[in-house]
C-alpha positions, -999 to 999 in steps of 0.1 A, spaced: -546 43 845 -564 70 825 -578 101 841 -615 100 849 -624 137 852 -658 149 840 -663 150 802 -698 165 804 -709 189 776 -707 219 799 -672 209 810 -662 205 774 -675 240 766 -655 254 795 -624 236 784 -627 249 749 -633 284 762 -602 282 784 -581 270 754 -595 299 734 -583 324 760 -549 307 761 -547 308 723 -555 345 723 -528 351 748 -503 331 728 -513 350 696 -505 383 713 -472 368 724 -465 357 688 -470 393 675 -433 399 680 -404 382 663 -389 352 680 -367 360 710 -329 358 704 -327 330 729 -352 309 709 -342 320 674 -305 314 680 -308 281 697 -278 258 696 -282 242 662 -264 210 673 -280 209 708 -302 179 709 -297 173 746 -332 175 761 -354 151 781 -368 123 759 -398 101 763 -403 64 756 -404 70 719 -371 88 719 -386 123 713 -387 155 732 -405 152 765 -423 183 780 -431 179 817 -446 198 846 -459 186 880 -489 166 866 -486 162 829 -460 151 804 -462 153 766 -439 135 742 -437 156 710 -430 137 678 -433 146 641 -441 114 623 -432 113 586 -426 77 577 -445 70 545 -468 100 550 -465 138 551 -451 151 584 -477 153 612 -474 158 649 -480 128 671 -481 137 708 -481 110 735 -496 122 768 -484 108 802 -490 115 838 -461 125 861 -451 88 864 -450 83 826 -482 63 826 -502 68 794 -532 91 796 -561 85 772 -557 109 743 -594 118 744 -589 132 778 -565 158 766 -574 191 748 -542 201 729 -532 230 706 -498 237 692 -486 270 677 -456 271 654 -440 306 650 -419 305 619 -392 329 607 -408 359 590 -438 361 614 -460 333 601 -479 313 627 -493 278 621 -520 267 645 -524 229 649 -553 212 666 -555 174 674 -577 144 673 -573 113 695 -558 82 677 -549 50 696 -525 61 723 -516 95 708 -530 128 696 -528 132 658 -522 167 644 -549 177 619 -525 194 594 -492 187 577 -462 202 594 -445 220 564 -408 219 559 -385 232 572 -392 220 607 -376 252 622 -399 272 645 -406 284 680 -432 261 695 -459 270 720 -478 241 734 -511 246 754 -529 216 769 -558 212 793 -565 180 813 -591 175 840 -597 213 842 -560 222 846 -541 242 820 -505 235 810 -481 254 787 -446 249 774 -425 266 748 -393 255 730 -373 261 698 -368 236 671 -340 247 648 -332 233 614 -314 248 584 -311 282 601 -281 304 609 -274 340 621 -252 361 598 -244 397 604 -239 423 576 -202 422 582 -202 384 577 -222 388 545 -197 414 532 -167 392 541 -183 361 523 -194 383 494 -230 371 498 -255 392 478 -291 397 488 -319 398 463 -357 398 464 -382 373 450 -401 391 422 -418 387 389 -398 388 357 -401 382 320 -383 349 313 -372 338 280 -363 302 269 -334 299 245 -313 274 226 -276 279 220 -261 271 186 -227 276 170 -221 302 143 -195 320 123 -192 356 112 -189 361 75 -189 390 51 -222 402 38 -222 386 3 -245 413 -11 -218 439 -2 -188 421 -14 -170 422 -47 -142 402 -64 -124 425 -88 -114 408 -120 -97 428 -149 -119 429 -180 -89 422 -203 -54 406 -198 -25 429 -192 6 438 -172 4 456 -139 20 490 -138 6 504 -106 -10 491 -74 -26 518 -53 -43 499 -25 -32 472 -1 -51 448 22 -69 466 49 -71 499 30 -105 517 28 -118 526 -6 -147 545 -20 -169 535 -49 -152 543 -82 -118 550 -66 -87 540 -86 -70 509 -71 -47 496 -99 -34 503 -134 -27 478 -161 -11 480 -196 -32 459 -220 -25 453 -257 -60 441 -261 -73 474 -247 -49 494 -269 -63 475 -300 -99 482 -289 -91 519 -284 -74 521 -318 -104 504 -334 -127 530 -318 -105 559 -330 -105 544 -365 -143 540 -364 -146 576 -352 -125 589 -381 -143 567 -406 -176 581 -393 -164 616 -397 -155 608 -433 -188 592 -441 -207 621 -425 -189 646 -448 -195 624 -478 -232 621 -470 -236 658 -466 -220 664 -500 -242 637 -517 -273 650 -500 -267 685 -514 -260 672 -549 -291 651 -549 -313 679 -537 -299 701 -566 -307 672 -591 -270 670 -599 -264 635 -584 -285 604 -589 -307 591 -560 -287 558 -561 -255 577 -551 -274 595 -523 -288 562 -509 -254 546 -511 -238 575 -491 -266 572 -465 -261 534 -462 -223 538 -457 -230 565 -431 -253 542 -412 -227 515 -412 -200 538 -400 -222 550 -371 -229 513 -362 -192 505 -362 -185 535 -340 -212 525 -315 -199 489 -314 -163 500 -308 -175 523 -280 -196 496 -263 -167 473 -263 -146 499 -245 -174 504 -220 -175 467 -213 -137 470 -206 -145 496 -180 -134 527 -199 -155 557 -187 -177 574 -213 -158 607 -209 -125 589 -216 -140 572 -247 -152 605 -261 -117 620 -257 -98 591 -273 -93 607 -308 -73 634 -291 -55 612 -265 -17 606 -266 -8 573 -281 10 561 -250 -23 562 -230 -40 537 -253 -30 506 -234 -37 521 -200 -65 502 -181 -77 518 -149 -91 493 -123 -116 511 -100 -134 498 -69 -170 487 -77 -181 496 -41 -171 513 -9 -155 493 18 -122 477 27 -97 457 7 -99 422 23 -76 405 -3 -50 416 -29 -34 392 -54 -15 416 -77 21 430 -79 37 455 -102 51 439 -134 28 408 -131 9 396 -161 -27 390 -152 -55 372 -171 -89 385 -177 -105 358 -155 -81 362 -125 -94 380 -93 -69 406 -83 -87 423 -54 -116 414 -29 -134 444 -15 -161 441 12 -183 466 29 -181 453 65 -205 479 79 -229 449 81 -219 412 84 -236 379 83 -236 353 111 -242 319 97 -257 296 123 -255 259 123 -290 245 130 -290 208 138 -319 187 126 -334 183 161 -336 221 165 -351 230 131 -386 233 145 -374 258 171 -358 282 146 -377 306 124 -373 338 105 -378 370 126 -367 352 158 -348 373 183 -311 363 187 -281 372 208 -247 367 193 -218 362 218 -181 360 214 -160 347 242 -129 359 224 -142 395 222 -161 394 255 -189 410 236 -226 404 227 -250 420 203 -287 413 195 -302 407 161 -329 388 142 -329 357 121 -334 368 85 -331 335 67 -334 298 74 -320 275 48 -345 250 32 -320 222 29 -302 199 54 -267 190 45 -261 153 39 -228 152 58 -235 177 86 -272 169 91 -277 206 97 -292 236 80 -280 272 80 -298 302 96 -286 337 90 -285 368 111 -275 402 97 -255 423 122 -248 460 121 -210 464 123 -201 501 120 -169 498 141 -157 466 125 -159 447 158 -174 416 143 -147 403 120 -154 376 93 -140 342 104 -148 348 141 -166 318 157 -195 328 180 -223 313 201 -258 323 191 -288 322 216 -322 320 199 -353 330 219 -378 301 216 -404 314 241 -410 344 263 -435 348 291 -441 367 324 -433 346 355 -447 358 389 -418 346 410 -382 340 401 -349 337 420 -313 338 408 -301 305 396 -271 310 419 -294 310 449 -305 274 445 -287 250 468 -293 214 479 -301 208 516 -310 174 528 -332 160 499 -345 195 489 -337 222 465 -337 253 488 -333 290 488 -319 307 519 -344 334 529 -334 363 551 -353 379 580 -332 404 600 -299 387 605 -314 352 603 -311 329 572 -332 298 568 -334 271 542 -368 271 524 -376 241 502 -389 253 468 -406 237 438 -389 250 407 -401 255 371 -385 269 340 -351 285 338 -332 306 313 -298 299 329 -298 331 349 -332 330 366 -353 301 379 -391 301 382 -404 293 417 -437 275 417 -441 272 455 -422 276 487 -417 314 486 -437 346 483 -430 377 463 -410 403 482 -391 378 503 -353 386 506 -329 358 499 -292 350 495 -284 350 458 -247 352 449 -224 330 470 -254 314 487 -233 283 491 -215 302 519 -248 303 539 -251 265 534 -216 260 547 -223 281 578 -254 260 585 -233 228 580 -209 240 607 -237 240 632 -244 203 628 -275 184 618 -307 191 639 -333 171 620 -346 153 651 -383 143 654 
């Protein structure tokens, strides 16, 4: 039988007022954190009185309420079945009911109900996790009833000492600038604009080798000496041209004086001038040939007075400052004019050639920020993309992008394989958590939040990630503290307490 107490308008007003007073009292009670007895309830303790639907049964001398959370095919909502003391159903419209959920962190959810069939239907969704202290206030036939109990799910108590032992780190939900990146393989190479292959200008026999692989050299420094018959012939030709020029200059001066005195014919004067001009041209050509051979100008000027034994001497000098990266020359060896004998590179800057696959070409551009990492060196350095190749290789189906790195200490050695992270997007994100903090709990992705010494699994909706941080779209608020590093240890502790998802 259903109760038949008065449901007149004045009675309803009185009922609502009484519930309001009760709600205010409960709100004052809820101003404090949950009591240890409630907050630390036995996680695996599901031994409590149950009603006909198998759910928790709250009872006093005249009213019983079976508290269920229904979530089959719909978002979770309270369904409360009212009974009298003999478990006979009471009409839902005869019961004024309000439920208060006090969650970890101080949040209070107030739930009111509407009658449906043989139960009272909660008007709002019961958000996960279903872990809270519950206050139930009901009024039937002018009489007030109240209960409280704890429903624990995905929650555990851990002291500071336990956190330290498990190496669990605590962080705070906060805003962060997040970058999206792609990772591509690369190789360190010498800067080709600061690299030289030294080739002797003429063939010869090596008489001295002054530098070895790895040696540092300055621009213009002597690195090797050759004896060259071709060079000796060129120097002899220059000396001969120089002497011939001197003779023609003397002859011209004499003919010029005779012509001016009307003693010599003009034809003789003009012939002397022509021969002087030819001698000057021959001397310049001989000197230019020596300059092409790398003979310094001051050496050329001093050749007429140089000892004969120095004529075949060819000095090989470094064309730039840097380090000798290759040497292919030994004393006594005959070398050809087209044969490289040294490679010298200035490694104060190096190139990183990046392999860009066809699918990633649209994400790579000149001026893009990049991070170059070497697992072998355990080092990383930042730079920018300075060049993106216009062609895709037929065999590799990839293009080449280039990054110029400053390398003053020689850390980044040519031939080193590296990983290159290119920034494809950058934006400010209002809430992020450490990627290590994300765990799976039931069917959710969760973060374990911390209030005092209590940890609780909070389902979260996730967004972008850069591999280190993950954007949180919903489920948390800025400033909330959570388990970051080794958060799996919190999950393990909750697992030890046993499952408590019982509605």
